[in-house]
Structure formats: C-alpha cells, structure tokens
C-alpha positions in Angstrom: 9.7 6.5 -24.5 6.7 4.4 -22.4 5.7 5.1 -18.8 3.6 1.7 -18.3 0.7 2.5 -15.3 -1.3 -0.2 -16.5 -2.4 -2.0 -13.5 -1.1 -5.0 -11.4 -2.2 -7.4 -14.5 0.4 -5.2 -16.6 0.7 -6.1 -19.9 3.7 -4.2 -21.1 5.3 -6.1 -17.7 4.4 -9.3 -18.4 5.5 -8.6 -22.3 9.4 -7.4 -21.2 9.0 -10.8 -19.3 9.5 -8.6 -15.7 8.3 -10.8 -12.4 6.5 -9.0 -9.9 8.1 -10.7 -6.7 6.7 -10.8 -3.2 4.2 -12.5 -1.6 0.0 -13.3 -1.5 -2.3 -13.8 1.5 -4.7 -17.0 0.7 -7.7 -15.2 3.0 -10.6 -13.4 0.9 -10.9 -10.0 2.4 -14.9 -9.2 2.1 -15.4 -5.1 1.5 -18.7 -3.0 1.8 -20.3 0.0 1.8 -22.5 0.2 4.2 -25.4 2.3 6.7 -24.3 2.5 9.9 -25.3 4.6 13.3 -22.7 7.1 14.5 -21.1 5.5 17.1 -17.4 6.4 16.4 -15.7 10.0 15.4 -16.5 10.1 12.2 -13.8 12.3 11.8 -11.0 9.3 12.4 -10.7 5.5 11.2 -10.5 3.1 12.7 -9.0 -0.6 13.0 -10.5 -3.1 15.6 -8.8 -5.9 16.3 -11.0 -9.6 16.8 -10.0 -13.3 17.0 -8.4 -14.3 13.8 -7.9 -10.7 12.1 -9.3 -7.3 11.7 -11.9 -4.9 10.5 -11.1 -1.6 9.5 -14.2 1.2 9.1 -13.7 4.4 7.7 -16.8 7.0 7.4 -17.3 8.3 3.7 -20.1 10.3 3.9 -23.3 10.8 6.5 -24.2 7.6 7.5 -22.1 5.6 5.6 -19.1 3.6 6.1 -16.5 1.4 4.2 -16.3 -1.6 6.3 -14.0 -4.7 5.3 -11.9 -7.0 7.0 -10.3 -10.5 7.1 -13.0 -12.4 9.3 -15.8 -14.4 8.1 -19.4 -12.4 8.8 -17.9 -9.3 9.3 -20.9 -7.4 9.6 -21.5 -9.4 12.5 -17.5 -8.4 14.0 -18.6 -4.7 14.0 -17.5 -2.5 16.8 -20.4 -1.8 20.1 -23.1 0.0 19.2 -22.6 -0.1 15.7 -25.3 -1.9 13.4 -25.4 -2.6 10.0 -27.9 -0.8 8.1 -28.1 -0.9 4.2 -25.6 -2.3 2.3 -24.6 0.5 -1.0 -22.2 -1.8 -2.0 -20.3 -4.9 -1.3 -17.5 -7.2 -2.9 -14.6 -9.1 -1.9 -10.4 -9.4 -2.3 -6.9 -10.3 -2.1 -4.0 -9.1 -1.2 -0.7 -9.3 -2.5 2.2 -7.7 -1.8 4.7 -7.2 -4.4 7.6 -5.2 -6.3 8.4 -5.2 -10.0 12.3 -6.9 -10.1 13.1 -3.8 -11.8 11.1 -1.0 -12.9 13.1 0.4 -16.3 13.6 -1.7 -19.3 15.9 0.3 -22.3 13.2 3.0 -23.0 10.2 1.1 -21.3 9.5 2.3 -17.5 7.2 0.6 -15.0 5.4 2.7 -12.7 1.9 2.8 -10.9 0.8 -0.9 -9.7 2.5 -1.9 -12.7 5.6 -1.7 -10.8 4.4 -2.0 -6.7 1.1 -3.2 -5.7 0.6 -3.6 -1.7 -2.0 -4.4 1.3 -4.5 -0.7 1.7 -3.3 -1.2 5.4 -1.3 2.4 5.0 -3.0 3.7 2.0 0.3 4.1 -0.2 -0.2 2.9 -3.7 -1.8 6.2 -5.2 1.1 8.4 -3.4 3.7 6.5 -4.7 2.4 6.5 -8.4 2.1 9.9 -8.2 6.1 9.6 -7.0 7.1 7.6 -10.1 5.0 10.0 -12.3 7.3 13.2 -10.8 10.8 11.6 -10.9 9.9 10.0 -14.2 9.3 13.2 -15.8 12.5 14.8 -14.0 14.3 11.4 -15.8 12.6 12.0 -19.0 13.4 15.5 -19.6 16.8 14.7 -19.2 16.6 12.0 -21.9 15.1 14.1 -24.2 18.2 16.5 -23.9 20.6 13.8 -24.5 21.4 11.9 -21.6 19.5 8.8 -21.8 20.9 7.1 -19.3 17.9 9.3 -16.8 15.9 6.2 -17.7 17.8 3.7 -16.3 18.2 6.3 -13.6 14.5 5.8 -12.9 14.4 2.7 -12.2 17.4 2.9 -9.9 16.1 5.5 -7.5 12.1 4.2 -7.8 13.1 0.1 -6.9 14.9 1.0 -3.7 11.7 3.1 -2.8 9.0 0.3 -3.7 11.1 -2.6 -2.2 11.1 -0.1 0.9 7.4 0.7 1.5 6.0 -2.3 0.4 8.2 -4.3 2.9 7.8 -2.0 5.9 3.6 -2.5 4.8 3.9 -6.0 4.4 5.3 -6.4 8.0 2.7 -4.3 9.4 0.2 -6.4 7.7 1.2 -9.7 8.6 1.3 -8.5 12.7 -2.0 -6.6 12.2 -4.1 -9.7 10.6 -3.4 -12.1 13.5 -3.0 -15.2 11.7 -2.0 -17.4 13.2 -3.5 -17.7 16.6 0.2 -17.0 18.2 0.3 -13.9 16.2 -2.8 -12.2 16.8 -1.5 -13.1 20.7 1.8 -11.1 20.0 0.0 -8.5 18.4 -2.4 -7.3 21.7 1.0 -6.3 23.0 2.8 -5.7 20.1 0.3 -2.6 18.5 0.1 -1.0 22.1 3.5 -1.0 22.6 4.4 0.2 18.8 1.8 3.4 18.8 3.3 4.5 22.5 7.0 4.2 21.9 8.0 7.5 20.5 10.1 6.4 17.6 8.0 3.6 16.3 5.1 5.9 16.7 6.7 8.6 14.7 7.9 5.5 11.4 4.4 4.2 11.4 2.8 7.9 11.2 5.5 8.7 8.1 4.6 5.3 6.4 1.5 6.1 6.1 1.4 9.8 5.6 4.5 9.0 2.9 7.1 11.3 4.9 8.9 8.3 5.7 11.5 9.0 2.2 12.4 11.9 0.3 11.9 11.9 -3.2 14.6 11.7 -5.4 15.7 12.6 -8.8 19.2 11.8 -8.6 20.3 8.6 -9.0 23.6 7.6 -6.8 25.5 7.1 -9.4 24.9 9.9 -11.4 25.8 12.5 -7.4 29.3 10.3 -7.3 29.8 10.9 -10.9 29.6 14.8 -10.8 
C-alpha cells in the first residue's frame, strides 16, 4: 500500500494519470511578514475588504503580522492606523481550488495536497490532510486483515468530503475577493448579511473550524451490506 501525500505537484498522482479538477485565479497574492504597530485586536485575525480585493492580517509574533491579499501595493492598503515597518519576509502566491478526480487506485491512495488544494480562506488544508491520514489508518488495518476493498472505500469516503469543502471555499473566495466590480458591490451587502444571519453564520463558523462534516470511516456501501 502507498499513502501518497506528496504535495500539490504530486508525482504519484501524475504517474497515475489522475486529473486535479477545478479552477485557478489569475491574480498574484503578495504576502508579507511585517512589523506593524498594533492598532488591531492582536487575538483575532482581520479581513479588510478594499476596492478590487481584500487584505488579511494575522499577528504571528509580538509586533509582527502576516499580511496577504489580492491587491497591488498591499502595504499601502492596510487598515486605518496601521503603518508597515520592517519586512521580515515576503513572497507571492497564486490560488487554485482543485480536487483529485479520484483518491484511490488499486493499492495507492492520495491524501493531503496531492488530493486537494484550495484557497487559505478557511485554513482547512492541514486539517483535511490529518483527516485523510486518520481515515486511511482505519481502512489500511482492515485491508491488511484481508479486506482489500477498504482501500477503495477510502477513496469513496474522502472524495465527497474534499469536493464539498473545496467547493464551499471556492464560492466564499469568489465573493470575498471582490472581482469583478459587480461582485465587489454584492460583497458589501452579502458578507454582513451572511455573518449576521444565524444559520449562515453557523455554517461559516463550522467551515472555518472544520466542524462542517463528521469523519466517517465506513463507506455507505459497506454500511448497506451489513
């Protein structure tokens, strides 16, 4: 058996000819670890919607914030009162929301970024990968004990979860990134409504915290056969 968690550019996935299905976003996202005065609540992450995009801020050390967004001149678009100081590190990245067409082929299964990549909006990548390992461990034990079908069960169990989570994050990002202009206008009204309306607020919290689905270790077909 092989548990392939070899990243977004997985050689295992490529050698198996499995497509990574979904979409890409064209713009670059600048990212900084930068010193800021602390005009914001240091115990919270902050998302600021600006014309044409968004700015995300999270304190990662005393006086040092991770800042990224999808607008040029990002450090000139900080919230009122926040002034950028020394830059400790900077980079850029692109965003794709994609899921492997299948997660199990024979005795090989895909997990982590090899099976699913998405925007960091909900920070779910690591948690999904840990879930993958947990479910695979249960399936692998049964396979080693004489039930090889459990490896295909892994693919069935995880694909639906990956597709649903990545799909939700993709929709949220398309709204939050504020492009084109009509989406930016819609965002001004939709995001406050979503966060203030109980059911959608709970759904967003569950998405961000990873509580939006149970972790199943038995495929529906296995349960039906019992």
